[in-house]
N, C-alpha and C positions, 0 to 999 in steps of 0.2 A: 504494500500500500504506500502511495506517495505521502510525503510529509504534509502536503496541503490537504489530502484526504483525511489523514490522521488528525490534523488540526481542526478540520470542520467537525469531525466526530467528537473531538474533545470539547469543542465549544457547545455542541448540542447537549452533551452529557452534563457539562458544568451548568448550563442554563436550566436543565431539568432538575439538577440537584438544588439549585437556588429556589426554583419554583416549589418543589416538594418541601424544602426546608421552611419556606415562608408559610405554607399551609400548616405544617406541624407547629411552628413557633407561634404564629398568630392564633391558630386554632386552639392551641394549648392555653394561651392566655384568655381567650374568649370562653373556653370551657370552664376554666378556673373561676372567672368572674360570674358565670351562671350558677356554679355549684357551691362556691365557697364565699364566706363573708369574713373579713378580718374583724377582730374584736380585742380590745385591750382589757385585761383582767384588772378590776379596780381594787381588789382586796387580797389579803393573804389567806383567805379561808380555804383555798384549794392547794396550799403549799404542802409538801414539796412538789406535787405534780405540776402545778403552774403557780408562779409567784405573782405578787402584786406588781403591776406594770408590764407583765409579759404580754406580748402580742401573739395571739393565736389565730389559727385558721379553723373556722367552724363550717361544717357541711350543712347546707340547708336540708332539713328533713321535716316530715310531718309527724304528728304525735304518735301515730300508730307504728312508726318505725323505731320507737324508743325501746331499748332493752336495758336490763339491769347491768350496772357497771359503766354505762355511758356517762361521760361528762358533757352536760348540756348547757346551752344558753337559753334562758327562759324569761318571761315577764308575767307577773301575776300581781293583781291589784292588792291582794292581802299582804304581799311581801314588799310593797312599795312601788309597784308598777314601773320598775326600772330593770334593764337587762342584768341578769345575775348568772353566775356560773356555779353549779353544784354537780354532785355525782348521784345518779339514780341508783338506789340500793334496793328498792322494792317497787312492785307494780300492783295493779288492781287484783285483789284476791289474796295477796301475800299477807302473812302475819310477821311483822318485823319487830325485833327486840334487841336491846343492848343492856346488859351484856351477859354472856355465859360465864362460867367459873374461870375461864382463861382470858376473859376480857374481849371475847370475839362477838361481833354482830351475828345475829341468827335470823334466817328467813325461813319461816315454816319449821322452826326448831333445828334447821340445818346450819351449823357454824360456817361462816364465810371467811375464807382467807383474804385478807386485805393488805397486801405488801406495800401499798402506797401510803398506809398509815404508819408513822414511825412509832417506836416503842414508847417514847415520851408522850406522844399525843394519844396513844392507846390508853396510857395510864391516866391522862388528864381528861378523857372524854366523859361527857355527861351521860349517865344511864337513863333509860326510859323504859316504861313497861311495854308489854306486848301490845302492838297496835295493828289492827287489820286495815289494810289500804282499800278504800272503796273502788269498785270497778270504774275504769276510765280515768283513774288517778295514778300518780306516782309519788313516791316518798324519796326525799333527797337529803343528803348529808354532805358537808364539806370534808375534804381529806384532812384538814387541820382541825381535828376534832375538839381540841381544847379552846379554839377561838373561831367558831363559825356559827353564824345565825342561819339556821336551816329548819328542816321540818320539826326538829325537837323543840324549837322556840314557838311553834304554832300548834302544838298538840291539843290545846284547849279549844281551838277553833273548829268550825264545821269541816269535816273531812279528816280530822285527826292529824293535821300538819301536812297532808298531801295536797298536791296541786293537780289541775286537769292536764291530761296529756297534751291537749291542744295549746297549752301555754308555752310549750317548747318551740323554739325558733330554729335551733341548729344544734349540731353535735360537734364537739371539739375533736379535731383529727390530729392536729400538730401544733407545736409551738414554733413560731417563725422568728421571734426576737425576744431576748438578745441571741446573737448567733451562737454564743457558747452553750446555750441551753436549747438550741433548735433541734427538733426531731419529732418523730411520730409518737402519739400517745398509744401505748399498748392497751389492748382490751384485757381486762382482768379475768384470769381463768377461774377465780373463786366462784363466779356466778354461772360458769359454763354448764354445770350439771343440773341446774334448775330448769323448770319448764320454759321453753322459748329460747334458752341458751343466751349467747352474747351476740352483739352485732358484728358484722363484717367491717373491715377497714374501708374507708371511703376511697375514691379514685385518685387521691393525691399523688401516689407514686407513679402510676402510668401517665398522669398529667405532667408531672415534672420530667419524666423520660421523654415525652413528646416535645416539650420545650427545649430540652438539652439536645436531643437529636436534630431538631429543626435548626438550632443555632449552629451545630457542627456542619450540617449540610450547606447552610448559607455561607459560612466561612470558607469551607473547602471549595464550593463552586465559585465564589468570588475570587479566591486565590488562584484559580486555574489560569486565568488570562495572564497576570503578571509573571507567574512561575514559568508557564510555557513560553512566554515572550523572552524571558531571561535565558531559558535553555536554548532557544533558537539563536539568540544573539551570541551565545558562547560557541555554538556549533559553527556559526558563520565566521567568527573570529578565528576559530581553529582551522577551518578550511582555507581562509585567506592567508593565514600564516604558513600553512603547508605549501600552498601554491608559490608564495614568495620565496620560501626556502628552496624549492625545486628549481625555480628560475635562477636563483643565485648559484646553485650548484652546477647549472648548465653553462654558465658564463665562462669564457676562455680565461 
């Protein structure tokens, strides 16, 4: 194949790489904007999972998608009608209580492993009697059990401290800022054996892969022209020097 033919094919492939890269890159951002909403956590009630001032990415979900163990953003008039972040520990029909002899939360008398609650916070948490969550409602606690205003603070109200499922706006999938603490929030296995199990991770990982792959394709496609031009120039200089040397060698 001639160099001009190879060059044309290279230009076509580089243009295709840029086009596909733009689709992945821009599509990934558009997908992310449609699925996720950023939120700044205002208090330390969910520490150490998320700290006060952390910037999180929360997946937009409906109330019927909520599962035990989810960290959710919700609004409820009885709680101040402001966006708040707590962890769902029980759903409609569950009987939740704190604590058993080992200081563990129980759901339907089944102890739940909660590795996100530190030993000091486990010792400082406020106990509450067995409470049955009404259907269509969810019971929420902060991970920082010694310093969290949550369902325990509303036990005397209608619903026994629970809030309606449709008060949930989104589910926290990852911490985005600060960078040192950025990462996905793991789903807690302690609730996996209960009916309904735990929720699946959101689409954040494939979304990020699409954006990264798109950026790589755009850069590689855009770099083809300058790189191939530089290579052609070097070949041309090499050919020119070779001809010059041969001519000098033929001189008497």
